[in-house]
C-alpha positions in Angstrom: 131.6 94.9 113.3 131.4 97.5 110.5 131.6 101.2 111.4 130.9 104.1 109.1 132.9 107.3 109.5 130.8 110.4 108.6 130.9 114.2 108.9 131.0 117.5 107.1 133.6 118.1 104.4 137.3 118.5 105.5 136.8 117.7 109.2 139.3 114.8 109.3 137.3 111.7 108.3 139.9 110.3 106.0 142.7 111.2 108.4 140.9 109.2 111.1 140.3 106.4 108.7 144.0 106.2 107.8 145.1 106.3 111.5 142.7 103.5 112.5 143.3 101.2 109.6 146.9 102.1 108.7 145.6 102.4 105.1 146.8 104.8 102.5 143.4 106.0 101.1 143.9 108.7 98.5 142.2 112.0 99.0 141.8 112.6 95.2 139.4 109.7 94.6 135.7 110.1 93.7 133.9 111.7 96.7 131.0 109.2 96.3 133.3 106.3 96.6 133.8 104.8 100.1 137.1 103.7 101.4 137.0 100.4 103.3 139.7 99.2 105.7 140.0 96.7 108.6 141.7 97.3 111.9 142.8 94.4 114.2 141.8 94.9 117.9 144.7 93.8 120.1 143.9 92.0 123.3 146.6 91.1 125.7 144.2 88.7 127.6 143.7 86.7 124.4 147.5 86.5 123.8 148.1 85.3 127.4 145.4 82.6 127.0 146.9 81.5 123.7 150.3 81.2 125.3 148.9 78.9 128.0 146.5 76.8 125.8 148.5 76.7 122.6 145.5 76.7 120.2 145.7 75.6 116.6 144.3 79.0 115.5 144.3 82.4 117.1 141.9 85.0 115.7 141.8 88.6 117.1 138.7 90.7 116.8 138.6 93.2 114.0 136.6 96.2 113.0 135.8 97.2 109.4 135.8 100.9 108.9 134.0 102.6 105.9 135.1 106.2 105.1 131.9 107.5 103.6 132.0 110.8 101.6 131.2 114.1 103.2 127.6 114.8 104.3 125.8 117.3 102.2 122.4 117.9 100.5 123.6 116.2 97.3 125.0 113.2 99.2 121.7 112.6 101.1 119.9 112.3 97.8 122.5 109.9 96.3 121.5 106.2 96.6 125.2 105.1 96.7 125.8 107.2 99.8 122.7 105.9 101.5 123.6 102.3 100.6 127.0 102.7 102.3 125.2 104.0 105.5 122.7 101.1 105.5 125.4 98.5 105.5 127.2 99.6 108.7 126.5 98.6 112.3 127.5 101.9 113.8 128.3 105.5 112.8 131.3 107.6 114.0 130.5 111.2 113.4 133.6 113.3 113.1 133.3 117.0 114.1 135.8 119.8 113.3 137.5 121.0 116.5 140.6 122.7 114.9 141.3 126.0 113.3 143.0 126.1 109.9 142.7 129.2 107.7 143.4 127.2 104.6 140.2 125.1 105.1 136.9 127.0 104.7 134.4 126.9 107.5 131.1 128.7 107.9 131.2 131.0 110.9 133.4 130.3 113.9 134.7 126.9 114.8 132.0 125.4 117.0 131.7 121.5 117.2 128.5 121.7 119.3 126.8 123.8 116.6 128.0 121.5 113.8 126.6 118.3 115.5 123.2 117.6 114.0 122.5 115.1 116.7 122.3 117.9 119.3 
């Protein structure tokens, strides 16, 4: 499964990507460049079955995450951005739910207002 991580600028998309994939994606890269990482999905049930059956090969499920650049008017016109979105099976929309005076935000912090799906 391939999941795209999207959201407004500086809401924590790359931080979430790093946590899920344990990858060290740099924050200084090209904003139009997507970071790609894979996370293994641990399953104790599978491990217990493997201990009983002793299979030749044990493959855990994995999820591929794509950290797409920030959503904006320019990004929506960019074919590279749209291509990254078309290749994923699901989207994880990250909303800002924290206050930090060093990160600019329009108006008060309101995740419900920032969600375009609402």
